[in-house]
N, C-alpha and C positions, 0 to 999 in steps of 0.2 A: 504493500500500500504506500509506504514512504521509503525512499532511498536517498541518503545523503552520501555523496561520493567525493571525499576530500574537499569539503566545502569550507571556504574562507569568506568572511564578510568584513570589510574594512570601512569604517566611517571616516570622513574627513574631520580633522587632519590626522591621519595615521593612527586611528583608534581601532584596534583589532577586536571586534565583538565576537567573532567566531573564527576558529583556526583549525584547518585540516580536519573537520568533523566528518566521520564516516560511521554509518550504522544503517540497518534495514529493519523496518517494522512491517511484519507480515499482516496480511488481511486477517481480521478477526482478533488481533492482539489487543491487550490492555497494557499500556506502558505509562509509567510515571517519568516525568522530566524534572529533575531536582537540581538544586544549586543555589548559592547565595544570590542576593540581588546584584546585578551586574555581571553574572556568570555567562550570559548569552542566551537564556531561555526565551526571552521575548523576541530576540533577533531570529532565533530558530523558528518560532511560530510564524513570524512575519514572512519568512522565506517560504514556508509551506503554503501560505495564502497568496504568495507572489505580490505582497505589498512592497517588497524590496527584492533585488536580485543579488545573487552571490558575486563577490569579487572574482572568485575562481571556484572551480568544481561544479558538480552537477547535483541538482535537486530533482527527484522524480516522484510524482504523486499520482497514484492510480494508473501507473504505466506511462504517464506523460512526462517528458523532460521539460521542466518549466522554462528553461532557457530558450527553448525552441518554440514555445507556445505563442501564437499570434495574439495581439492585444484583444481582438474581438472575441477570443475564446476564454479570456480571463473570467468574465462573469459566470460562464458555464462551470469553470473549475470551482469557483467559490460556492455555487449552488450545490455542489457535491461535497462540500465540507461544512458541517455544522459547527458553530462556535458558541461557547458558553464562557462568560466573563465573570469576574469578581463582583462587578457593580451592576449586574443584571441587564442594563441597557434596555429597559422596557419603556414603551410609550406611556407617559404618565397619565394622560387623559383618556386612555383606552382600557377597556376591560381585559381580563385574562383571555377571553375568547377572541377579542379583536386583536390583541397582541400576537397571538398565534396565527390567526387568520391572515395577518398582514404578510407573513412569510410566503403564503400561498398566492395572495393577490398580486404581489409584485412579479410573480411568474405567470400570471394570466390564467390561473386556475379558476374555474367557474364556481358560482355561488353554491350550486347543488353539491359539488364535491367538497367544498369548504365546510358546508353544514354537516357533512358526514365525517370528514377527517379530523376536524378540530376537536369535537367532543371525544372522539376515540383517543386521541393523544393526551388530552387533559385528564381523561379517566386513567390512562396508563400511569401518569405521574401523580395520581391521587388527588386531583383537583376537580372532580366532576361536579362538586357542589359549590365551586368558587368561580364558575365561568363568567358570571356577571360582575365580579368584584374588580375594582380598580386597584392598581398597585399599592396605593396608600392604605387600602383596606386589607392588605395581605401582610403576613409576617415575612421576615427576610428569607426564611426557608421556602415559603410558598412562592415568593417572587422568583427565587432561583429555579423552582420547579416549572414556573411559566416560561422562564428563559430556556430551560432544557427542552420543554415541549415545543417551543418555537424552533429550536435548533434541529429537532429530529422529525418534525411533521412532514418534511420532504423525503424522509427515509434516506438520509445521506450515508454513503458507505464509510465516511470518516467523520469523527467528532473530535474537535480540538477544545480542550478546557483549560482556561488560564486562571488559576487560583479560584476555582468555583466555590470553595468552602471558606475563602479567606475572611469573609464578613460574618460567618455563622458560628453559633455556639457548638460545642462538641457533639451534643446529642443530635442537633439538626444536621450537622456535617455527616454523621453516620447515615442518616436517611438519604441524603443526597448521594453519597457514595454507593449505597445499596441500589439506588435508582440507576446510576451510571453503570453499575455492574450488570443489572438486568438488561439494559440497552446493549451492552457489549455481548451478552449471552445470545441476543437476537441476531448477532452477526456484524454489528457496527464496530469498526476499529476505533479505539479510544486512545488519544494521547493527552495526558493531563500534566500540566506544569503546576507544581505545588510546593509550598513550604511546610505542609502539614506532616511533620515527622511521624507522629503517632499513627496517622492513617496509613502512610506508606509502610511502616513497620508491621502493621496489623494485616494488611492485605497480601503482602509477599507476592507482588506481581513483578513484571519487567521494570527495571530501574535503569535509566540513563542519567548519569550524573555529569554536570558541567562545572568546570572551575576555570575562571579566567578565559572563557571562550573555547576551552578544549574539553573533549569527552574524556573524562578520567576514569569512568567506571561504567560498565554495561553488564548487568546481571539479569538472568532470566527469572530468578525468584529472589529479589534483593530487598534490603531495608533502606531507609533514608541515608544512613551513613555506615552501614555494616558491610562486611564481606559476605559473599554468597556462601550459603551453607550447603 
């Protein structure tokens, strides 16, 4: 699903954000991306979304080498990548239903299909009784569930999560992680950047660790800072 082949990204003036990064994430994997602030996590995610280009090396997503992707095809690439952020990014004056429906409307999906798909995905994330609620009427965990529902309503093969539990209490974070795990079990590849040490240690999934722009550890069943057992 994702291939980084000796990828380096340098920002002006001469700031190396990512250096010679190489790894492969297979279709259906659940992988954590860990590292301190400034380690290169955000740069790596931006490269996957083709918000920026590598200075050198190759980035391949879903079998497409992004360096050769025509500009007109970038929107199609991004429609196949769901994104979940720490700050939810919900439309404040729109209900949970409308926030999720928006992701379908921008793709030209008809009203009948929207009326069918949105309740299904909101039910999947446990919000079937909150469809008419505005973001201000929802808890932080519920807002994040709306964000996740919006990200997966198109059934993207890849889900990118950038600190999705960063603003949540521990109990709520567990619920969000269980939801992401269920989505992964349905076949979606999940890459999650996080500082949540306890969650990473508990789940024992793939861990890719960055330090000063370099991949310093890649373990199939790792912890936040431990060696593979």
